[in-house]
Every structure is written in C-alpha cells, then in structure tokens.
VEXRO-81777 format. One record per residue: residue number from 1; residue in three letters; x, y, z of N, C-alpha, C in turn. Coordinates in nm, 4 decimals, always signed. Atoms other than C-alpha are relative to their C-alpha. Layout:
# residues N
+-----+------+----------+----------+----------+----------+----------+----------+----------+----------+----------+
: pos : code :     n_px :     n_py :     n_pz :    ca_px :    ca_py :    ca_pz :     c_px :     c_py :     c_pz :
+-----+------+----------+----------+----------+----------+----------+----------+----------+----------+----------+
: NUM :  ALA :        X :        Y :        Z :        X :        Y :        Z :        X :        Y :        Z :
...
+-----+------+----------+----------+----------+----------+----------+----------+----------+----------+----------+
//
This chain:
# residues 73
+-----+------+----------+----------+----------+----------+----------+----------+----------+----------+----------+
: pos : code :     n_px :     n_py :     n_pz :    ca_px :    ca_py :    ca_pz :     c_px :     c_py :     c_pz :
+-----+------+----------+----------+----------+----------+----------+----------+----------+----------+----------+
:   1 :  MET :  +0.1150 :  +0.0187 :  -0.0849 : +12.0817 :  -9.5750 :  -7.0731 :  -0.0885 :  -0.1066 :  -0.0645 :
:   2 :  THR :  +0.0831 :  +0.1066 :  +0.0542 : +11.8752 :  -9.8859 :  -7.1191 :  -0.1298 :  -0.0077 :  +0.0784 :
:   3 :  TYR :  +0.1304 :  +0.0163 :  -0.0611 : +11.5139 :  -9.9559 :  -7.0472 :  -0.0304 :  -0.1489 :  +0.0126 :
:   4 :  GLN :  +0.0379 :  +0.1386 :  -0.0199 : +11.3798 : -10.2765 :  -6.9074 :  -0.1138 :  -0.0339 :  -0.0943 :
:   5 :  GLN :  +0.1031 :  +0.0419 :  +0.0933 : +11.1777 : -10.4596 :  -7.1661 :  -0.0677 :  -0.1247 :  +0.0543 :
:   6 :  ASP :  +0.0750 :  +0.1151 :  -0.0468 : +10.9052 : -10.6900 :  -7.0551 :  -0.0055 :  -0.1048 :  -0.1100 :
:   7 :  SER :  +0.0052 :  +0.1075 :  +0.0983 : +10.9046 : -11.0250 :  -7.2243 :  -0.1369 :  -0.0670 :  +0.0014 :
:   8 :  PHE :  +0.1354 :  +0.0528 :  -0.0032 : +10.5275 : -11.0625 :  -7.2117 :  -0.0415 :  -0.0403 :  -0.1407 :
:   9 :  GLN :  +0.0499 :  +0.0470 :  +0.1287 : +10.3992 : -11.2734 :  -7.4987 :  -0.1290 :  -0.0769 :  +0.0265 :
:  10 :  PRO :  +0.1270 :  +0.0689 :  -0.0249 : +10.0327 : -11.3628 :  -7.4955 :  -0.0063 :  -0.1306 :  -0.0785 :
:  11 :  ALA :  +0.0171 :  +0.1281 :  +0.0690 :  +9.9298 : -11.7103 :  -7.5933 :  -0.0687 :  +0.0249 :  -0.1333 :
:  12 :  LEU :  +0.0558 :  -0.0206 :  +0.1332 :  +9.8618 : -11.7156 :  -7.9646 :  -0.1139 :  -0.0988 :  -0.0231 :
:  13 :  ARG :  +0.1156 :  +0.0838 :  +0.0289 :  +9.5210 : -11.8443 :  -8.0540 :  -0.0480 :  +0.0339 :  -0.1401 :
:  14 :  VAL :  +0.0359 :  -0.0211 :  +0.1391 :  +9.4154 : -11.8868 :  -8.4117 :  -0.1454 :  -0.0393 :  -0.0253 :
:  15 :  ASN :  +0.1381 :  +0.0415 :  +0.0176 :  +9.0513 : -11.9668 :  -8.3529 :  -0.0953 :  +0.1187 :  -0.0080 :
:  16 :  THR :  +0.0875 :  -0.1149 :  +0.0174 :  +8.9163 : -11.6196 :  -8.4280 :  -0.0460 :  +0.0067 :  -0.1448 :
:  17 :  ILE :  +0.0574 :  -0.0129 :  +0.1333 :  +8.6934 : -11.5487 :  -8.7269 :  -0.0329 :  +0.1472 :  -0.0216 :
:  18 :  THR :  +0.0282 :  -0.1379 :  +0.0336 :  +8.6731 : -11.2101 :  -8.8958 :  -0.0921 :  +0.0033 :  -0.1208 :
:  19 :  PHE :  +0.0923 :  -0.0156 :  +0.1114 :  +8.3774 : -11.1222 :  -9.1133 :  +0.0242 :  +0.1363 :  -0.0631 :
:  20 :  CYS :  -0.0221 :  -0.1251 :  +0.0709 :  +8.4459 : -10.8578 :  -9.3745 :  -0.0845 :  -0.0012 :  -0.1264 :
:  21 :  SER :  +0.0853 :  -0.0069 :  +0.1175 :  +8.1921 : -10.7518 :  -9.6327 :  -0.0244 :  +0.1455 :  -0.0340 :
:  22 :  CYS :  +0.0276 :  -0.1363 :  +0.0436 :  +8.1406 : -10.4387 :  -9.8363 :  -0.1495 :  +0.0260 :  -0.0111 :
:  23 :  VAL :  +0.1446 :  -0.0131 :  +0.0107 :  +7.7670 : -10.5029 :  -9.8568 :  -0.0578 :  +0.0112 :  +0.1402 :
:  24 :  LEU :  +0.0636 :  -0.0161 :  -0.1302 :  +7.5658 : -10.3727 :  -9.5670 :  -0.1021 :  -0.1112 :  +0.0180 :
:  25 :  CYS :  +0.0876 :  +0.1155 :  -0.0199 :  +7.3827 : -10.6685 :  -9.4186 :  -0.1080 :  +0.0288 :  +0.1026 :
:  26 :  ARG :  +0.1095 :  -0.0345 :  -0.0899 :  +7.1245 : -10.4794 :  -9.2147 :  -0.1210 :  +0.0413 :  -0.0823 :
:  27 :  THR :  +0.1191 :  -0.0425 :  +0.0716 :  +6.7721 : -10.3782 :  -9.3039 :  +0.0140 :  +0.1459 :  -0.0401 :
:  28 :  GLU :  -0.0070 :  -0.1375 :  +0.0489 :  +6.7079 : -10.0516 :  -9.4829 :  -0.0265 :  +0.0999 :  +0.1127 :
:  29 :  LEU :  +0.0289 :  -0.0874 :  -0.1135 :  +6.5665 :  -9.9003 :  -9.1641 :  +0.1227 :  +0.0151 :  +0.0893 :
:  30 :  GLU :  -0.1203 :  -0.0066 :  -0.0822 :  +6.8867 :  -9.9853 :  -8.9761 :  +0.1135 :  +0.0726 :  -0.0706 :
:  31 :  GLN :  -0.1058 :  -0.0670 :  +0.0735 :  +7.1023 :  -9.8345 :  -9.2526 :  -0.0168 :  +0.1509 :  -0.0026 :
:  32 :  ILE :  +0.0250 :  -0.1443 :  +0.0049 :  +6.9434 :  -9.4875 :  -9.2290 :  +0.0933 :  +0.0771 :  +0.0924 :
:  33 :  PRO :  -0.0942 :  -0.0744 :  -0.0831 :  +7.1498 :  -9.3736 :  -8.9259 :  +0.1427 :  -0.0049 :  -0.0551 :
:  34 :  THR :  -0.1348 :  +0.0100 :  +0.0546 :  +7.4657 :  -9.4990 :  -9.0962 :  +0.0182 :  +0.0979 :  -0.1153 :
:  35 :  LYS :  -0.0078 :  -0.0953 :  +0.1103 :  +7.3933 :  -9.2967 :  -9.4104 :  +0.0016 :  +0.1433 :  +0.0525 :
:  36 :  ARG :  +0.0032 :  -0.1332 :  -0.0590 :  +7.3111 :  -8.9943 :  -9.1960 :  +0.1352 :  +0.0338 :  +0.0633 :
:  37 :  GLU :  -0.1315 :  -0.0229 :  -0.0600 :  +7.6390 :  -9.0347 :  -9.0075 :  +0.1049 :  +0.0284 :  -0.1064 :
:  38 :  ILE :  -0.0956 :  -0.0244 :  +0.1081 :  +7.8307 :  -9.0503 :  -9.3355 :  -0.0173 :  +0.1407 :  -0.0562 :
:  39 :  VAL :  +0.0261 :  -0.1352 :  +0.0498 :  +7.6633 :  -8.7314 :  -9.4597 :  +0.0524 :  +0.1036 :  +0.0986 :
:  40 :  MET :  -0.0486 :  -0.0945 :  -0.1012 :  +7.7407 :  -8.5552 :  -9.1314 :  +0.1516 :  +0.0016 :  +0.0059 :
:  41 :  MET :  -0.1453 :  +0.0054 :  +0.0008 :  +8.1004 :  -8.6744 :  -9.1460 :  +0.0550 :  +0.0848 :  -0.1147 :
:  42 :  TRP :  -0.0445 :  -0.0800 :  +0.1137 :  +8.1407 :  -8.5234 :  -9.4938 :  -0.0263 :  +0.1485 :  +0.0241 :
:  43 :  ALA :  +0.0314 :  -0.1405 :  -0.0274 :  +7.9703 :  -8.2016 :  -9.3811 :  +0.1004 :  +0.0599 :  +0.0984 :
:  44 :  LYS :  -0.0979 :  -0.0505 :  -0.0969 :  +8.2027 :  -8.1684 :  -9.0811 :  +0.1381 :  +0.0138 :  -0.0634 :
:  45 :  ASP :  -0.1287 :  -0.0100 :  +0.0687 :  +8.5072 :  -8.2387 :  -9.3000 :  +0.0037 :  +0.1218 :  -0.0919 :
:  46 :  ALA :  +0.0065 :  -0.1163 :  +0.0881 :  +8.3941 :  -7.9755 :  -9.5504 :  +0.0083 :  +0.1300 :  +0.0806 :
:  47 :  ALA :  -0.0043 :  -0.1193 :  -0.0846 :  +8.3373 :  -7.7224 :  -9.2714 :  +0.1404 :  +0.0214 :  +0.0563 :
:  48 :  ALA :  -0.1367 :  -0.0125 :  -0.0521 :  +8.6804 :  -7.7963 :  -9.1250 :  +0.0946 :  +0.0475 :  -0.1097 :
:  49 :  GLY :  -0.0833 :  -0.0446 :  +0.1119 :  +8.8424 :  -7.7567 :  -9.4676 :  -0.0229 :  +0.1461 :  -0.0321 :
:  50 :  PHE :  +0.0314 :  -0.1409 :  +0.0245 :  +8.6612 :  -7.4279 :  -9.5240 :  +0.0590 :  +0.0888 :  +0.1092 :
:  51 :  GLY :  -0.0594 :  -0.0768 :  -0.1097 :  +8.7702 :  -7.3067 :  -9.1798 :  +0.1508 :  +0.0110 :  -0.0128 :
:  52 :  LEU :  -0.1450 :  -0.0029 :  +0.0195 :  +9.1301 :  -7.3988 :  -9.2571 :  +0.0384 :  +0.0975 :  -0.1104 :
:  53 :  VAL :  -0.0276 :  -0.0930 :  +0.1097 :  +9.1210 :  -7.2092 :  -9.5874 :  -0.0208 :  +0.1438 :  +0.0459 :
:  54 :  MET :  +0.0246 :  -0.1355 :  -0.0502 :  +8.9698 :  -6.9047 :  -9.4154 :  +0.1099 :  +0.0448 :  +0.0955 :
:  55 :  PHE :  -0.1089 :  -0.0334 :  -0.0913 :  +9.2360 :  -6.9184 :  -9.1440 :  +0.1274 :  +0.0348 :  -0.0777 :
:  56 :  MET :  -0.1200 :  -0.0273 :  +0.0792 :  +9.5126 :  -6.9349 :  -9.4044 :  -0.0114 :  +0.1343 :  -0.0724 :
:  57 :  ALA :  +0.0193 :  -0.1274 :  +0.0692 :  +9.3637 :  -6.6444 :  -9.6003 :  +0.0111 :  +0.1172 :  +0.0975 :
:  58 :  ALA :  -0.0077 :  -0.1074 :  -0.0991 :  +9.3221 :  -6.4334 :  -9.2860 :  +0.1437 :  +0.0198 :  +0.0480 :
:  59 :  SER :  -0.1401 :  -0.0110 :  -0.0425 :  +9.6793 :  -6.5107 :  -9.1806 :  +0.0823 :  +0.0714 :  -0.1064 :
:  60 :  PHE :  -0.0720 :  -0.0659 :  +0.1087 :  +9.8083 :  -6.4067 :  -9.5217 :  -0.0303 :  +0.1483 :  -0.0021 :
:  61 :  LEU :  +0.0376 :  -0.1416 :  +0.0009 :  +9.6120 :  -6.0819 :  -9.5103 :  +0.0560 :  +0.0731 :  +0.1218 :
:  62 :  ALA :  -0.0548 :  -0.0640 :  -0.1196 :  +9.7232 :  -6.0095 :  -9.1524 :  +0.1501 :  +0.0207 :  -0.0142 :
:  63 :  ALA :  -0.1446 :  -0.0153 :  +0.0198 : +10.0876 :  -6.0708 :  -9.2423 :  +0.0291 :  +0.1093 :  -0.1014 :
:  64 :  HIS :  -0.0188 :  -0.1039 :  +0.1009 : +10.0537 :  -5.8499 :  -9.5496 :  -0.0254 :  +0.1383 :  +0.0608 :
:  65 :  GLY :  +0.0293 :  -0.1272 :  -0.0662 :  +9.8945 :  -5.5752 :  -9.3397 :  +0.1087 :  +0.0403 :  +0.0984 :
:  66 :  ALA :  -0.1080 :  -0.0307 :  -0.0953 : +10.1624 :  -5.6022 :  -9.0711 :  +0.1258 :  +0.0446 :  -0.0738 :
:  67 :  GLN :  -0.1168 :  -0.0405 :  +0.0779 : +10.4324 :  -5.5777 :  -9.3365 :  -0.0175 :  +0.1430 :  -0.0526 :
:  68 :  GLY :  +0.0264 :  -0.1362 :  +0.0463 : +10.2651 :  -5.2644 :  -9.4752 :  +0.0162 :  +0.1014 :  +0.1110 :
:  69 :  ILE :  -0.0139 :  -0.0929 :  -0.1141 : +10.2501 :  -5.1045 :  -9.1309 :  +0.1478 :  +0.0172 :  +0.0365 :
:  70 :  LEU :  -0.1432 :  -0.0098 :  -0.0313 : +10.6165 :  -5.1859 :  -9.0635 :  +0.0755 :  +0.0749 :  -0.1075 :
:  71 :  HIS :  -0.0653 :  -0.0722 :  +0.1096 : +10.7093 :  -5.0456 :  -9.4026 :  -0.0193 :  +0.1510 :  +0.0164 :
:  72 :  LEU :  +0.0265 :  -0.1422 :  -0.0215 : +10.5485 :  -4.7123 :  -9.3067 :  +0.0827 :  +0.0564 :  +0.1151 :
:  73 :  LEU :  -0.0753 :  -0.0499 :  -0.1158 : +10.7455 :  -4.6895 :  -8.9830 :  +0.1397 :  +0.0196 :  -0.0392 :
+-----+------+----------+----------+----------+----------+----------+----------+----------+----------+----------+
//
C-alpha cells in the first residue's frame, strides 16, 4: 500500500534574521511578569511531581492491601 506524497517545496529564502540573547533586554518593570511566570512554572512542576509521587505511593499501598485481602480468601 503506498501513499501519495506531495512534492510541495516552498521557495527557500535566506533573508531572515534571528536574534538570540541570554540577557533580557527589557526594563525591570517588564521583566517582573516573566520572573513571576517562571516561579509559577516551577511551583506547578513541583505540585505535579508531588502528585505523581502520592499517586505511586497510594497505588503501592492499594496493591499491597488487595494482595492481603486475596491472601485471606
């Protein structure tokens, strides 16, 4: 089975400029939301990691409890 492949090739243009800098080039007032967003991102990641650990622990305890109940039967 073969699929039809389009031979679309856009015109290549090399007149684009990319600016890349590790230094924030905005004023300190404009950087405040960015810092706040970074803090919130880390907080959400930490909360997600904690939730994952709690889920794994609860699953382990539930499996251990189910095994104990089946052992009694």
